[in-house]
N, C-alpha and C positions, 0 to 999 in steps of 0.2 A: 783461523781454521784449526780444528783439532786433528792431531796426528793419530790416525786409526790404528797404527801399529804399536803405539805407546800405550801401556796399561793405564786405565783410568785410576785404578788403585793398586799400589805396590807396597807390600809389607815384607820386611826382612828382619829376622832375628827377634821377633816379638816375644817378650817374656813378661809374665805377670806374677808377682810375688805378694803373698799376704802374710803379714806378721801374726803369729798365733802365740798363745801362752807357752806352748811346748816347742816352739821353733818356727821356721818360716815354711809356709805352704807354697810350693812351686806349682801354681795352678796352670800356667801356660808356659811352655818351654820351647824357645827358639823356632817360632813359626815363620815360614816363608810362603807367600802366595801372591799371585798377580790376578787381576780381573780386568778384562777389556770391556768396552762399551757393548751392550747388547748380549753379554754372556750371563749365564746363570751358574754360579758356583754353589754346590751343595756341600755343606759340612756336616758329616754324620759321626755318630759315636754314642756311647752309653751316657747316661746322666752323670754329671760330674766330671766329664772329660775336658771341659774348658770351652765348649762351643759358644755358650752365651757370653761368657766373659770376653772372648775374642771379639764378638760383635760390639760389645759395650766399649772395648778399648778403641775400636776404630772410630766410633761416634763420639768418644770422649765423655761417657756417662758412668765411669767407674766410681765406686765409693772411694772416699779420700784415703783410706788406709791401704789401698791396693797400689803397689809400686809397679808402674809401667815403664819398660825399657825396650828399645828397639834400635837397630842400626838404621832403619828407614821405615817411615810410614808416610807415603806420599799420595795425595788425592789430587789428580789433575794439576800438578804444579804446586799445591799447597802442602807444606810440611805439617802434618798433623801432630808431630811431637812438640813443635815449638809454637803452634798456633795459639793465639790469645783466646780468652773466654769469649770475647766479642766476635772474633773470627769463627769460632766453633758455633756460636749461636746463629751466625749468618749462614753457615753450612747446613746445620740441622733443620730439617723440615723444609728446606729450600732445595739444595742440591743433593743432600743425603737425607733419605726418609727412613724411619724405623717403624716396623709393625711388630708389636709385642704379642706374647702368647694369649693373654686374656684381654679382650676388648674393653671390658668394664673398668680395667685399670688405666686404659688409654683415653677414655672419654670422661669428661667432667659431668657428674650426675646433675649438677646445678644449672647447666646451660643446655639449650636446645641443640639438636644436631646441626641445624642451619648456622647458628651463631659460631659453633666450633669450626665448621668447615670454612666459613667466611673469614674468621679470624686467622686461620692457618694461611690463607692466601694473602690477606692484607698486611699481615705482619712482615712479609718478605717482599711483596710486590706493590708498586704504587698504582693500585686499581681502585675504582669506585666500589661502593658496597653493592650496587646493582650488578656490576660486571662480575664481582665475586659470587654473588647469589646465582647468577646464570651458570657460572662455571661449576658451582656445587651441584646444581640440578643436572647438568650435563654428565658429570662424573657419577652421580648416584644412578642415573639411567644406564651408564656404561657398565657399572658393576652389577647390574641386574635388579635394581630396586624399582618396583613399580610405583606409580603416583609419587614420583620423586619430589615434586614441588610441595605436596602436602606433608611429606616426611620432615621437611626442614623445621617445622614447628614442634616436632616431637622430642621427647627427652630419651636418653639412652635406655632407661628402664622400661620404656614402652615398646622396645624392639626385642626380637628374639636374638639368641646368640649369633646365629648365622647372619642376620641383618646387621647386627652391631659390627661384626668383623668386616662386612662389606663396606660399611661406613668408614671404618678405620683404613681400609685399602683406598677408598676414595679420598680420604684426608691425606694419605701418603702421596697421592698423585696430584694433589691440588696445584703444587708449584712446579710441576713437570720436572721431577728430580732426575739426576743422572744415575743415582745408585739407590736401590732399596735394600734394606737389611730386614729380612723377615725371620724372626726368632720363633720357630715352631708355631706358626700363625694359626694352626687349626687344632691345637692340643685340646682346647676346651669344647670342641664341637663334636657332634656325632659323625659316624663314618660317612654317611651319605653327603652331609653338608661339607665335610672335609674335602672330598673329591671335587665338589663344585667350586669351593673357594680356591683350591690350589690350581685347578684348571683355569679359572678366571684370572688369577694372579699371573700365571705364566703367559697366558694369551695377551694380557695387557702390557706386560713388560716387553714382550716381543714386538707388539704393535707399536709401542712408543720408543723402541730401541733403548730401553733402560737396563742397566746392569743390575743383577740381583745376587745377594748372598742369602741363600735359604738354609736355615739351620733346622735340622730335623733328625729324628732317630728312625724314621720310616724309610727303609731301603726301597720299598716298592714305589714310593713317591719319587725318590732320587732317580730311579731308572727311567721314569717317564719324563722328567723335566730338566735334568742337569746337562750342561755342556761340560763342566768340570766337576770332579768330586775330590773332596779332602776327607780322609778317614782319620778321626782323632781318637787317641787312646792315652789316658793319663797325661793330658796336657800337651801331647806331641801330635804332629801330623805324621802318622806312621806310613801312609800311602796317599799319593795324590796323582792326578792326571786326568786326561779326557775320560768322560763317563764310559764310553765304549770300551776303552782299554781296561779301566778298573773293574768293570763288570765282566768283560769278556776274558780277561787274563789277570785275575787278582793275584798279587804276589806276596803280600804280607800275610802271615798266619792269622792275624786278627781279622783282616778283611775277609778271608776265606771262611773263617768261623762265623762271621756275621751273615754271610750269604747262605751258609748251610741252615741258618735259623729261620729262613723264610721259604715258603713253598714256591716252586717254580713251575709255571704252566707247561704241561707236556712232559715234565721230568719227574716231579714229585707224585708218587702214587697216592691215591685216596687212602687215608687211614695210616699212612706211613709216618713213623716218628720223625720229627724235625731235629736238626742238630742243636747242640747246646755248647756253650763255652763254660767249662767248669771253673771254679775258683772265684775270687773277688778282685776288684781293682786294688792295687797296693797303695799304701799311704805315700803322699807326695810331700810330707813334712820332713825337713832335714836334708841330709845329703842324699840325692837321688843319682844312682849310677847304673849304667848298663841299660838293657832293654826292660822296660816296665812290664812287658807282657810275658816275660820269661817264666814266671811262676804259674802261668796258665797255658803255656805253649807246649804242644806235644813234641816239638822239634828243638827244644832248648838244649844248649850245650854250654860248656864252661865259659866259652868266649862271650856268651850273652851277658856276662857280668861286667864286661869292659865296654869302652866306647863303641857305639854302633855306627858303622859306616852307612852313608847314603848310597843306594845302588839304583840301577835301572837306567834306561835311556830317556832323557828328557823329551817330552814333558811328563812321562810316566815314571815316578820315582817312589822308592820305598826305603824304609829303615830295617835292615836285617843283616845278621852275620852270614847267612847263606847267600852266596853270590847270585843264585838264580831264584831266590825266594822260596816260598812254601811249596810251589809246584814241584821243584826239583827234590825238596826234602821229602815229599810224599811219593816220589817215584814217577812223577809225570814228566813228559818232555819239557825242557826249558823253552 
């Protein structure tokens, strides 16, 4: 019997370093997070902040030149740091499923949808082809694809982008995984289809009690679906905690800057200018010290050049030299 109080996935001190011609790129720096069964953790941040690399580190699909280190990476009792290639192959697609940004790179153009769905199940489970076929039809119907049985004989190029992404979601669910990692799964789709796919994905994970890591840069999506939020900037989790706390009382200057960039129903006046975050993300090559956001932060002080303490009351934590975060720095009540 599973201990529901124990995290399904626990990560401590995750760092990812990439050797470059001019030094070492510190792509991810000292990440800590836990994820329980049935929870959705949304990791948000600008492009290049390390979100996708974090997901690939968990599932063991990093390129060979990337150095992964951590004090702990545990998935339901399995040490992901010391797991063999055979153990990782047994986990991937079975207990941990991945949904990538572009469905055409996830589906093999030379095989039918049916063959790929059936293979995904039979690779990990001892089931007949007939049973696997029935499971494929069941899941295609569950993800909203009509005439599911006839779709099994089609090839990926014969489907629209939205349908392909639904097939990828169905494939991820074939083996009834305990964890789904969705890396910006709607980036390649138009806005209307994006909303449908995300709603579908969240409904299915909740219905099946599956944990999910959703990587996105869309804060509007996060507000609707997240249980927990991790805000990444320059390879660090600068703020993390329950979604209601992070959105209701953002404490890191970067989080507050992101939230000012999106319109808020009932608060943002029509035609009003949205907020911006000036400057650019600093280089993470070589020796990285202090707060990486200090060159763009309106509340930066000399102490921001030194080691930054972790503050807040768990589970809502943030990295900042200001004891009460950006709210106090901006003159708001702590």
